TORMI-763597 format. One record per residue (C-alpha): x, y negated, z negated; residue in three letters; residue number from 1. Coordinates in Angstrom, 2 decimals, always signed. Layout:
! residues N
X  Y  Z  balum  dokol
X  Y  Z  ALA  NUM
...
***
This chain:
! residues 85
X  Y  Z  balum  dokol
+0.00  +0.00  +0.00  UNK  1
+1.45  -3.34  +1.03  UNK  2
+0.21  -6.29  -1.01  UNK  3
+2.69  -8.87  +0.25  UNK  4
+5.53  -7.66  -1.97  UNK  5
+9.09  -7.38  -0.67  UNK  6
+9.68  -3.90  -1.95  UNK  7
+9.21  -1.51  -4.83  UNK  8
+11.26  -3.77  -7.12  UNK  9
+8.80  -6.63  -6.84  UNK  10
+5.86  -4.23  -7.19  UNK  11
+7.39  -2.93  -10.44  UNK  12
+7.66  -6.49  -11.76  UNK  13
+4.02  -7.13  -10.89  UNK  14
+2.70  -3.86  -12.33  UNK  15
+4.61  -4.04  -15.60  UNK  16
+3.75  -7.73  -15.95  UNK  17
+0.07  -6.92  -15.49  UNK  18
+0.25  -4.15  -18.12  UNK  19
+2.06  -6.53  -20.47  UNK  20
-0.63  -9.19  -20.05  UNK  21
-3.39  -6.64  -20.67  UNK  22
-1.69  -5.33  -23.81  UNK  23
-1.25  -8.88  -25.09  UNK  24
-4.93  -9.66  -24.50  UNK  25
-5.98  -6.50  -26.35  UNK  26
-3.66  -7.29  -29.27  UNK  27
-5.21  -10.76  -29.53  UNK  28
-8.42  -9.07  -30.69  UNK  29
-6.90  -5.95  -32.32  UNK  30
-3.75  -7.23  -34.06  UNK  31
-3.46  -4.29  -36.47  UNK  32
-3.64  -1.53  -33.82  UNK  33
-0.21  +0.07  -34.20  UNK  34
-0.63  +2.30  -31.15  UNK  35
-1.36  -0.78  -29.03  UNK  36
+1.66  -2.56  -30.51  UNK  37
+3.87  +0.43  -29.65  UNK  38
+2.48  +0.36  -26.10  UNK  39
+3.15  -3.39  -25.88  UNK  40
+6.78  -2.89  -26.93  UNK  41
+7.24  -0.08  -24.40  UNK  42
+5.73  -2.11  -21.55  UNK  43
+7.73  -5.20  -22.57  UNK  44
+10.97  -3.21  -22.20  UNK  45
+9.81  -1.81  -18.85  UNK  46
+9.00  -5.32  -17.64  UNK  47
+12.39  -6.66  -18.76  UNK  48
+14.10  -3.80  -16.94  UNK  49
+11.98  -4.41  -13.81  UNK  50
+12.80  -8.13  -13.80  UNK  51
+16.50  -7.40  -14.31  UNK  52
+16.54  -4.89  -11.44  UNK  53
+14.69  -7.31  -9.15  UNK  54
+17.03  -10.20  -9.96  UNK  55
+20.13  -8.11  -9.29  UNK  56
+18.94  -7.63  -5.70  UNK  57
+16.88  -10.74  -4.90  UNK  58
+18.03  -13.40  -7.35  UNK  59
+16.10  -15.14  -10.12  UNK  60
+12.31  -15.01  -10.30  UNK  61
+12.08  -18.25  -12.24  UNK  62
+14.24  -21.34  -12.20  UNK  63
+15.12  -21.01  -15.90  UNK  64
+16.76  -17.64  -15.16  UNK  65
+19.54  -19.07  -12.97  UNK  66
+22.77  -17.86  -14.59  UNK  67
+25.48  -19.22  -12.35  UNK  68
+27.51  -22.36  -11.86  UNK  69
+25.50  -23.34  -8.80  UNK  70
+21.79  -23.83  -8.23  UNK  71
+21.06  -20.42  -6.67  UNK  72
+17.30  -20.85  -7.17  UNK  73
+16.91  -22.39  -3.70  UNK  74
+19.09  -19.96  -1.72  UNK  75
+16.43  -17.48  -0.58  UNK  76
+13.46  -18.12  +1.66  UNK  77
+10.49  -19.82  +0.02  UNK  78
+7.17  -17.93  -0.02  UNK  79
+5.86  -19.98  +2.91  UNK  80
+9.00  -19.01  +4.83  UNK  81
+8.28  -15.29  +4.42  UNK  82
+10.00  -14.88  +1.05  UNK  83
+7.15  -12.77  -0.38  UNK  84
+7.10  -10.11  +2.32  UNK  85
***
């Protein structure tokens, strides 16, 4: 299934980010659910790993993640230039 994502790395970022958001929303109304908190921690680690893997190949996802001596945020194509394919 192609949803406009570059590759499996970007799909992993999206999927784990979605799961993380859903877990956070659930915990907002069930803050003492330890099983949900364990799930949140697991998904948070998966999302961090997915973002790290994506950034190693494609560069930073957000401007505040630029970790170099030059402004690498603008090096790749912008979404309107086909950067999200």
